[in-house]
C-alpha positions in Angstrom: -36.7 5.4 -1.6 -36.0 9.1 -1.3 -39.7 9.8 -0.7 -39.8 7.2 2.1 -36.7 8.4 3.7 -37.8 12.1 3.7 -41.6 11.7 4.2 -41.8 8.5 6.2 -38.4 8.0 7.6 -39.8 6.2 10.6 -40.2 3.2 8.4 -36.5 2.6 8.6 -36.9 1.8 12.2 -38.3 -1.6 11.4 -37.3 -3.6 8.2 -39.3 -6.6 8.9 -38.2 -10.1 9.5 -35.6 -9.8 6.8 -34.3 -6.5 8.0 -34.4 -5.2 4.4 -33.4 -1.6 5.3 -30.1 -2.5 6.9 -29.3 -5.4 4.7 -30.1 -4.0 1.2 -31.3 -0.5 1.0 -29.0 1.5 3.2 -25.8 -0.3 1.9 -27.0 0.5 -1.7 -27.8 4.0 -0.8 -24.2 4.4 0.8 -22.5 3.2 -2.3 -24.7 5.0 -4.8 -24.2 8.3 -2.9 -20.6 8.3 -4.2 -21.6 8.8 -7.7 -18.8 10.5 -9.5 -17.7 11.4 -12.9 -21.2 12.0 -14.3 -22.7 15.3 -15.9 -25.9 14.7 -14.0 -25.3 13.7 -10.5 -29.1 13.9 -9.4 -29.2 10.1 -8.9 -26.3 10.3 -6.4 -27.8 13.2 -4.5 -31.1 11.2 -4.1 -29.4 8.3 -2.7 -27.4 10.7 -0.5 -30.7 11.8 1.1 -31.8 8.2 1.5 -28.6 7.4 3.4 -28.8 10.6 5.5 -32.4 10.5 6.5 -32.9 6.8 6.7 -29.6 6.1 8.3 -30.3 8.8 11.0 -33.5 6.7 12.0 -31.6 3.4 11.7 -28.7 4.7 13.8 -31.0 5.4 16.7 -33.1 2.2 16.5 -33.2 -0.4 19.0 -31.9 -3.1 16.5 -28.5 -1.5 16.2 -27.9 -0.5 19.8 -25.6 -3.5 20.3 -23.4 -2.4 17.3 -20.0 -0.8 17.7 -19.1 2.8 17.6 -21.3 5.8 16.6 -20.7 5.5 12.8 -23.6 3.9 10.9 -21.0 2.5 8.6 -19.5 0.2 11.2 -22.8 -0.7 12.5 -23.9 -2.0 9.1 -20.4 -3.2 8.1 -21.1 -6.7 7.1 -24.0 -5.7 4.9 -22.0 -2.8 3.3 -19.1 -5.0 2.6 -21.3 -7.5 1.0 -22.9 -4.9 -1.3 -19.4 -3.7 -2.1 -18.2 -7.0 -3.2 -21.2 -7.3 -5.5 -20.3 -3.9 -7.0 -16.6 -4.8 -7.4 -17.6 -8.0 -9.3 -20.1 -6.0 -11.5 -19.5 -5.7 -15.2 -20.0 -2.1 -15.0 -16.6 -0.2 -14.6 -18.3 2.9 -13.2 -19.8 0.8 -10.4 -16.5 -0.7 -9.6 -15.1 2.9 -9.3 -17.8 3.8 -7.0 -17.1 0.8 -4.9 -13.4 1.8 -4.7 -14.3 5.3 -3.7 -16.6 4.0 -0.9 -13.8 1.6 0.3 -11.3 4.4 0.3 -13.7 6.4 2.5 -14.1 3.6 4.9 -10.4 3.1 5.2 -10.0 6.9 5.9 -12.5 6.6 8.6 -10.4 3.7 10.2 -13.3 1.3 9.9 -11.3 -1.1 7.7 -8.3 -1.2 10.1 -7.4 -2.8 13.4 -9.6 -1.6 16.3 -8.2 0.9 18.7 -6.6 -0.7 21.8 -5.9 0.5 25.2 -2.3 1.5 25.9 -2.4 0.2 29.5 -0.5 -2.7 30.6 -3.6 -4.7 31.7 -6.3 -4.4 29.3 -9.7 -5.9 29.9 -10.9 -7.2 26.5 -14.6 -7.8 26.4 -16.5 -10.1 24.0 -17.7 -7.0 22.2 -14.2 -5.7 21.6 -13.2 -9.0 20.2 -16.2 -9.3 18.0 -15.5 -5.8 16.7 -11.9 -6.7 15.9 -13.1 -9.9 14.1 -15.7 -8.2 12.0 -13.2 -5.6 10.8 -10.5 -8.2 10.1 -12.9 -10.5 8.1 -14.4 -7.4 6.2 -10.9 -6.4 5.2 -9.9 -10.0 4.4 -12.8 -10.4 2.0 -12.3 -7.0 0.4 -8.6 -7.6 -0.3 -9.3 -11.0 -1.7 -11.9 -9.7 -4.1 -9.8 -6.8 -5.3 -6.7 -9.1 -5.7 -8.8 -11.3 -8.2 -9.5 -8.1 -10.1 -5.9 -7.0 -9.9 -4.2 -10.0 -11.3 -6.4 -10.1 -14.4 -4.6 -8.7 -17.5 -7.4 -6.5 -18.7 -7.0 -2.8 -17.9 -10.5 -1.0 -17.4 -11.2 2.7 -16.8 -10.9 3.3 -13.1 -8.6 0.3 -12.3 -6.0 2.8 -10.8 -8.6 3.6 -8.1 -8.7 -0.2 -7.3 -4.9 -0.5 -6.6 -4.9 2.9 -4.7 -7.6 1.6 -2.4 -5.9 -1.7 -2.0 -2.8 -0.1 -0.8 -4.7 2.0 1.6 -6.4 -0.9 3.3 -3.5 -3.2 3.3 -1.2 -0.6 4.9 -3.6 -0.5 7.9 -3.0 -4.1 8.6 0.7 -4.6 7.7 1.7 -4.0 11.4 -0.9 -6.2 12.7 1.1 -9.3 12.7 0.1 -11.6 15.6 2.1 -14.8 16.4 1.7 -15.3 20.2 -1.3 -17.2 21.4 -2.2 -14.8 24.3 -2.1 -11.6 22.2 -4.4 -13.1 19.5 -6.8 -14.6 22.1 -7.2 -11.1 23.6 -7.6 -9.2 20.5 -9.4 -11.5 18.0 -10.8 -14.1 20.4 -9.2 -17.1 18.8 -6.6 -19.5 20.3 -4.2 -21.6 18.2 -0.8 -22.8 18.1 2.1 -20.2 17.8 3.0 -21.5 14.4 -0.4 -21.0 12.9 -1.6 -17.7 11.5 -4.9 -16.3 12.3 -7.3 -17.3 9.5 -8.9 -14.0 8.9 -5.9 -11.7 9.3 -6.2 -9.7 6.0 -2.5 -9.6 5.2 0.5 -11.5 6.8 4.4 -10.7 6.5 5.4 -14.4 5.9 9.2 -14.9 5.5 10.4 -16.1 2.0 7.1 -16.3 0.4 7.9 -14.5 -3.0 6.0 -17.1 -4.9 2.8 -17.0 -2.7 0.0 -14.6 -3.4 -2.2 -16.0 -0.8 -0.6 -18.0 2.1 1.0 -21.2 0.8 -0.8 -21.2 -2.6 2.2 -21.0 -4.8 0.3 -18.8 -7.2 3.1 -17.3 -9.1 4.7 -20.7 -9.7 1.4 -21.9 -11.2 1.1 -18.6 -13.3 4.4 -19.1 -14.8 3.4 -22.5 -16.1 0.3 -21.2 -17.8 0.0 -20.1 -21.4 -2.0 -17.1 -21.4 -3.5 -15.5 -24.6 -3.6 -11.8 -25.1 -7.4 -11.6 -24.5 -7.4 -14.1 -21.6 -8.6 -12.5 -18.4 -9.2 -15.5 -16.1 -6.9 -17.8 -14.3 -6.8 -21.3 -15.8 -9.2 -23.3 -13.5 -7.8 -26.6 -14.4 -4.5 -25.8 -12.9 -5.9 -24.2 -9.9 -8.2 -27.2 -9.2 -5.3 -29.5 -9.3 -3.6 -27.6 -6.4 -4.1 -28.4 -2.8 -4.7 -24.7 -1.8 -7.6 -22.6 -2.6 -5.7 -19.6 -3.7 -7.6 -17.4 -6.2 -10.0 -20.2 -7.3 -12.2 -19.3 -4.4 -12.0 -15.5 -5.3 -12.8 -16.1 -9.0 -15.5 -18.9 -8.8 -17.1 -18.5 -5.5 -19.2 -15.6 -4.3 -17.5 -14.1 -1.3 -20.3 -13.6 1.0 -20.9 -13.2 4.8 -22.9 -16.1 6.3 -25.5 -13.8 7.7 -26.4 -12.7 4.1 -26.9 -16.1 2.6 -30.2 -16.7 4.3 -31.7 -13.3 3.6 -35.2 -14.4 2.6 -35.7 -17.1 5.2 -39.0 -17.2 7.1 -39.4 -15.2 10.1 -39.3 -17.9 12.7 -35.9 -19.2 11.7 -34.6 -15.6 11.4 -35.7 -14.7 14.8 -34.1 -17.8 16.3 -30.7 -17.1 14.9 -30.8 -13.3 14.4 -28.1 -12.2 16.9 -25.5 -14.8 15.9 -25.9 -14.5 12.0 -25.8 -10.8 12.2 -22.6 -10.3 14.1 -20.5 -13.3 13.1 -19.1 -14.6 10.0 -19.0 -18.3 8.9 -15.5 -19.3 9.7 -15.8 -22.3 7.3 -15.9 -20.0 4.3 -12.9 -17.9 5.3 -10.5 -17.2 2.4 -6.7 -17.4 2.8 -4.7 -14.5 4.0 -2.9 -12.3 1.5 0.9 -12.3 1.8 2.6 -8.9 1.9 5.4 -10.0 -0.5 2.7 -11.5 -2.9 0.8 -8.3 -3.0 4.1 -6.4 -3.7 5.0 -8.8 -6.5 1.6 -8.5 -8.0 1.7 -4.7 -8.0 5.2 -4.8 -9.4 4.2 -7.1 -12.4 1.1 -4.9 -13.0 3.2 -1.8 -13.3 6.4 -3.2 -15.1 6.3 -5.6 -18.1 8.6 -8.6 -17.1 8.2 -10.1 -20.6 11.1 -9.5 -23.1 8.5 -9.3 -25.8 6.5 -6.6 -24.3 3.1 -5.8 -26.0 3.1 -2.3 -27.5 -0.2 -1.6 -25.6 1.3 -2.3 -22.2 2.5 1.2 -21.6 -0.1 2.8 -24.0 -1.8 6.0 -23.1 -5.0 4.2 -21.9 -3.1 2.0 -19.5 -0.3 4.3 -18.4 -2.4 5.7 -15.6 -2.9 2.3 -14.1 0.7 1.2 -14.5 1.9 4.2 -12.7 -0.8 3.9 -10.0 0.2 0.3 -9.4 3.9 1.3 -8.8 2.8 4.2 -6.6 0.8 1.9 -4.5 3.8 -0.4 -4.2 5.9 2.4 -3.0 3.3 3.4 -0.3 3.0 -0.2 0.9 6.8 -0.3 1.2 6.9 3.0 3.2 4.3 1.8 5.6 6.3 -1.3 6.2 7.9 -1.1 9.7 10.3 -3.8 10.7 10.0 -5.2 14.2 12.8 -6.5 16.4 11.4 -9.8 17.2 12.2 -13.5 16.8 9.3 -14.3 14.8 9.8 -15.2 11.2 8.5 -12.4 8.9 9.2 -10.8 5.7 12.2 -8.2 5.8 12.6 -5.2 3.7 16.1 -6.6 2.7 14.3 -9.7 1.3 11.9 -7.5 -0.8 14.9 -5.3 -2.0 16.8 -8.4 -3.1 13.8 -9.6 -5.2 12.6 -6.3 -6.7 15.8 -4.3 -7.2 17.1 -6.2 -10.3 13.8 -5.4 -12.1 13.5 -1.8 -11.0 17.2 -1.1 -11.8 16.7 -2.5 -15.2 13.9 0.1 -15.8 15.8 2.9 -14.2 19.2 2.4 -16.0 17.3 2.2 -19.3 16.6 -1.3 -20.6 19.2 -1.1 -23.5 21.8 -3.0 -21.4 19.2 -5.4 -20.2 18.1 -6.1 -23.7 21.5 -6.6 -25.2 21.9 -9.8 -23.2 19.3 -11.4 -25.3 20.3 -11.6 -29.0 16.8 -12.5 -30.1 15.5 -8.9 -29.3 16.2 -6.0 -31.5 16.7 -2.9 -29.5 15.3 -0.7 -32.4 12.1 -2.4 -32.0 11.9 -1.9 -28.3 9.6 1.2 -27.3 11.3 3.4 -24.6 9.9 3.3 -21.1 7.7 6.3 -20.3 9.4 8.7 -17.8 6.6 8.4 -15.5 7.2 4.6 -15.1 10.8 5.3 -14.5 10.1 7.9 -11.9 7.7 5.5 -10.0 10.3 2.7 -10.2 12.8 4.9 -8.5 10.3 5.6 -5.8 9.8 1.9 -5.3 13.4 1.3 -5.1 13.8 4.1 -2.5 10.9 2.8 -0.4 12.4 -0.7 -0.3 15.7 0.4 1.2 16.3 -0.7 4.8 18.3 0.6 7.8 22.0 -0.3 7.7 21.8 -1.1 3.9 25.0 -2.1 2.3 26.4 -4.7 -0.2 27.2 -8.2 1.1 29.7 -10.6 -0.1 27.3 -13.6 -0.3 25.8 -12.4 -3.7 22.5 -11.8 -1.9 22.6 -8.0 -2.1 24.8 -7.2 -5.1 22.5 -4.4 -6.1 22.9 -2.6 -2.7 26.1 -1.0 -3.5 25.8 2.6 -2.2 28.5 4.1 -4.5 26.8 2.6 -7.7 23.4 3.6 -6.6 24.5 7.2 -5.9 26.0 7.4 -9.4 22.8 6.2 -10.9 20.8 8.9 -9.0 23.5 11.5 -10.1 23.0 10.6 -13.7 19.2 10.9 -13.5 19.6 14.3 -11.7 21.8 15.6 -14.4 20.9 17.8 -17.5 20.7 14.7 -19.7 17.5 13.8 -17.9 14.7 15.9 -19.4 11.8 14.6 -17.2 11.5 16.7 -14.0 9.5 13.8 -12.4 12.6 11.6 -12.8 14.9 14.3 -11.5 12.8 14.8 -8.4 12.3 11.0 -7.7 16.2 10.5 -8.1 16.8 13.3 -5.6 14.4 11.9 -2.9 15.8 8.4 -3.5 19.4 9.7 -3.0 18.1 11.3 0.3 16.6 8.2 1.5 19.8 6.4 0.6 21.8 8.9 2.6 19.5 8.1 5.5 19.6 4.3 5.5 22.9 3.3 4.0 25.6 2.0 6.3 27.9 4.7 7.5 31.0 2.6 6.3 29.9 3.1 2.7 28.4 6.4 3.0 31.5 8.3 4.4 33.6 7.6 1.3 34.9 10.9 -0.3 33.6 10.0 -3.8 30.2 9.2 -2.4 29.8 12.3 -0.5 31.0 14.4 -3.5 28.4 12.7 -5.8 25.7 13.5 -3.3 26.6 17.1 -3.2 26.7 17.3 -7.0 23.2 15.8 -7.0 22.1 18.6 -4.9 23.8 21.2 -6.9 22.2 19.9 -10.3 18.9 20.0 -8.6 19.3 23.6 -7.4 19.7 24.7 -11.0 16.2 23.8 -11.9 14.3 27.0 -11.4 11.1 25.9 -13.0 10.0 22.9 -10.7 10.4 23.5 -6.9 10.0 19.8 -6.2 13.2 19.1 -7.9 15.0 21.8 -5.7 13.3 20.4 -2.7 14.6 16.9 -3.4 18.1 18.3 -3.8 18.0 19.8 -0.3 16.5 16.8 1.2 19.8 15.0 0.5 21.7 17.5 2.6 19.2 17.3 5.4 19.4 13.5 5.5 23.2 13.8 5.7 23.0 16.2 8.7 20.3 13.9 10.3 22.7 11.1 10.3 24.9 13.1 12.8 22.0 13.9 15.1 22.0 17.1 17.2 24.7 18.8 19.3 26.6 16.3 21.5 25.4 18.0 24.6 21.9 16.9 23.7 20.4 13.5 24.0 17.8 13.8 21.3 18.4 12.5 17.7 16.7 13.4 14.5 15.8 10.5 12.3 19.0 8.8 13.0 19.9 5.2 12.4 21.4 3.3 15.5 25.0 4.0 14.5 27.5 4.0 17.3 29.3 7.2 18.6 32.5 6.2 16.8 30.6 5.9 13.5 29.0 9.2 13.9 32.4 10.8 14.6 33.9 9.2 11.4 31.0 10.5 9.3 31.3 14.0 10.8 35.0 14.1 10.0 34.1 13.1 6.4 31.4 15.9 6.1 33.5 18.5 7.7 35.4 19.5 4.6 32.1 20.1 2.8 30.5 22.3 5.7 31.1 25.6 3.8 29.6 24.2 0.6 26.5 22.8 2.3 26.1 26.1 4.2 26.3 28.2 1.0 23.7 26.0 -0.8 21.4 26.2 2.2 21.7 30.0 2.4 21.1 30.6 -1.2 17.9 28.5 -0.9 16.5 30.6 1.8 15.4 33.2 -0.7 13.6 30.7 -2.8 10.0 31.5 -3.9 8.6 28.2 -2.6 7.9 28.1 1.2 8.7 24.4 1.5 12.2 24.9 -0.1 13.0 27.7 2.3 11.6 25.6 5.3 14.0 22.7 4.5 17.0 25.1 3.9 16.4 26.6 7.3 16.5 23.1 8.9 19.8 22.5 7.2 21.3 25.6 8.7 20.0 24.6 12.1 21.3 21.1 11.8 25.0 22.2 10.9 25.0 25.1 13.4 26.8 22.9 16.0 29.4 21.5 13.7 33.1 22.6 14.6 
């Protein structure tokens, strides 16, 4: 292949009736060029030459002139995605990792993301634009469905951490692409349907109150809870899935996810020529998989990172699987951070709903599961292995990322874990000298800062709460070894200052929640007695050796310069 690409690259201009170069060779070359982790990467460099030399000819050929954009990756997107699905389903773990690396690159190139749209009021959407959006959505839908089938399997293999990282990267691109109204969907994706119906090829949807759904309306977690899974079982019980009315993961596990234009690769030339344009640019809608739910993906990542069983297997947090567990929680945190709530009347998943579901599990890990285990007399605490500090730090990050604006405890028993005072005390405990892991101290400081930015002002302006937050900062500043801990402590002060905005004579506001002027005045009065203490901490930090610490200390000094 390398010899053909270098010495006779003009051959790539015509792949025959089956278009073998575009359909098979170049997608394989693109994936294989991401060869990593090998002592001898000669094979990867050879495939890289095939992709560069042969792709250059293909990119300028007449057969791909109608394709979208200037990137060859997007022009050959259906074929590359098909080869990537084959690689993800391969028994070779190394080939799966190469596929994940390739998909991460496509996500970074914004090819597996919603297409760019005009910001004008009246946008003329052509058929080409709609087809481009549809291809991207369908490609992301298939990839997320295939990756989800690998994620929910209990077996942990080398490189599975790259799988969850890649999934979070692609899913975060589509979280805000929630379409409900008929006109917008018709303009963007070229489909018209009732307002209550979700577009069938949207990769991920924010469905309200769908904690038990992995895919839309499949009740997968309810089915999973009724199964008896052995330790070495890696597949979902197909007899239960077959009995359900929804496709769910059955389609992912038993059916080859394929684009329709790939299924008739070796048909005769006459049939190929008659249907070439349609089969190449469109995907069979009859074989569409269901959309993945955002809450279901969050729950799946949470269960992969934290053991929900009271009789946790000793291998769950073993050194071999710890990297994957931590990556699952890190991906969950990144997904929650990319979640932006919209002020619309459409029913969709809220951060408050996710916090309500995840906070009891996360807090049981953060607080140390001793209290949690004492409630069950059948478990002896001495036999329970301690939770690794890295998992505790990642759990704190997830809890912080799930906080929402105006967060406060309610009296209806829905958000009993959203008490600002109790959360600050928890973070204070983990910032103290009793916590030896610096990752936990840094995560606790950043979580306290995020809580200061999101908590309702009525619960934040309590004297005890403010004193505990300042104590968190003081404890973090005593760590002279890890600058990230000191940075996290100063972040708490900066977020408190940001709640007050800038000087009253200015109209701009820095990262402020929509509190009224009266609420800001009350919060200012609560912080004024601590002004000198805040200023002293910031000035001392200006002489820190780390530039990021001095930068945030300077921001704090500027933020409080207008205080009376």
